[in-house]
C-alpha positions in Angstrom: 8.8 -1.6 -12.7 9.3 2.1 -13.5 7.7 5.0 -11.5 6.2 8.3 -12.3 5.8 10.8 -9.5 3.4 13.6 -9.0 4.4 15.4 -5.8 2.6 18.1 -3.9 -0.5 18.3 -6.1 -2.7 20.9 -4.3 -6.4 20.4 -4.5 -9.3 22.1 -2.7 -12.1 19.8 -1.4 -14.8 19.4 1.2 -13.6 16.2 3.1 -13.9 15.9 6.8 -16.2 15.0 9.6 -16.7 18.4 11.1 -19.5 20.7 9.7 -17.1 23.5 9.0 -14.9 21.2 6.9 -18.0 20.2 4.8 -19.1 23.9 4.6 -15.8 25.7 4.1 -13.6 23.1 2.5 -9.8 23.1 2.7 -6.6 22.5 0.8 -5.2 19.0 0.5 -1.8 17.9 -0.8 -1.3 14.7 -2.8 1.9 12.8 -3.6 1.2 10.2 -6.2 3.4 7.3 -7.4 2.4 5.5 -10.6 4.1 2.1 -11.2 4.2 1.1 -14.9 6.4 -0.6 -17.4 7.9 2.3 -19.3 10.5 0.4 -21.3 8.7 0.9 -24.6 8.3 4.7 -24.0 12.1 4.9 -23.3 12.7 3.4 -26.8 10.0 5.2 -28.8 9.8 8.6 -27.2 6.1 8.5 -27.8 3.4 9.7 -25.4 1.2 6.8 -26.4 3.7 4.4 -24.9 3.8 6.0 -21.4 1.4 7.2 -18.7 0.2 10.7 -19.5 0.7 12.4 -16.2 -1.4 15.5 -17.3 -4.3 13.1 -17.9 -3.7 11.4 -14.6 -3.9 14.8 -12.9 -7.3 15.4 -14.4 -8.5 12.0 -13.3 -7.3 12.7 -9.7 -8.9 16.1 -9.5 -12.2 14.8 -10.8 -12.3 11.8 -8.5 -11.1 13.8 -5.4 -13.6 16.6 -5.8 -16.7 14.8 -7.1 -18.0 13.9 -3.6 -17.5 15.0 0.0 -16.1 12.2 2.2 -15.9 12.1 6.0 -12.6 10.3 5.9 -9.4 10.9 3.9 -9.0 7.2 3.8 -12.1 6.9 1.6 -11.0 9.9 -0.6 -7.6 8.2 -1.1 -9.3 4.9 -2.1 -11.5 6.6 -4.6 -8.6 8.4 -6.3 -6.5 5.2 -6.5 -9.4 3.3 -8.0 -10.0 6.0 -10.6 -6.4 6.0 -11.7 -6.3 2.3 -12.2 -9.7 2.3 -14.0 -8.8 5.1 -16.4 -5.1 4.5 -17.0 -4.5 0.9 -18.0 -0.7 1.2 -18.2 -0.6 1.9 -14.5 0.0 -1.4 -12.6 0.1 0.0 -9.1 -0.6 3.4 -7.6 0.6 4.9 -4.3 -1.0 7.9 -2.8 0.1 10.0 0.2 -2.9 12.2 1.0 -1.9 15.1 3.3 -4.4 17.3 5.2 -2.4 20.3 6.4 -5.4 22.1 7.8 -6.8 19.3 9.9 -8.9 20.6 12.8 -6.6 19.9 15.7 -5.7 22.2 18.4 -1.9 21.8 17.9 1.0 22.9 15.7 1.8 20.3 13.0 2.8 20.1 9.3 0.0 17.8 8.2 -2.1 14.7 9.0 -1.9 12.1 6.2 -2.9 8.7 5.1 -0.9 6.5 2.6 -2.6 4.0 0.4 -1.4 1.6 -2.3 -3.6 -0.3 -4.8 -2.5 -2.8 -7.4 -4.3 -4.4 -10.3 -5.5 -8.0 -9.5 -3.6 -10.8 -11.1 -6.2 -10.9 -13.9 -4.9 -7.7 -15.6 -7.3 -4.8 -15.9 -10.0 -6.3 -13.7 -11.5 -4.1 -10.9 -12.0 -3.8 -7.9 -8.4 -3.2 -7.0 -6.8 -4.9 -4.1 -4.7 -3.3 -1.4 -1.0 -4.0 -1.6 
């Protein structure tokens, strides 16, 4: 299985349990791994035979910012489900969702959750199952 990476995608959203997070929002960083069979694309050099990562970025942004969630776990699940629903060539998606501005009284790089979802055995059918 081949992989496409989107690393360090910066998005602004209103996820969090604290009132100021819901009100003011914050920046999140997303590292996305798309698993797909890209053998045909390697032969044809055609965008139609691969996963269009620009289109995936649009899907991610829309799914990530459409609602405000208390937990980044739920936000990550929503993004992974949207990718699998809208990009049929993607067989599995991995997401490391980083929250560098988490409201903790400490010095740290970020708090994160990592999620992976795969298509069920019956190709293309949702809901997705955790890996």
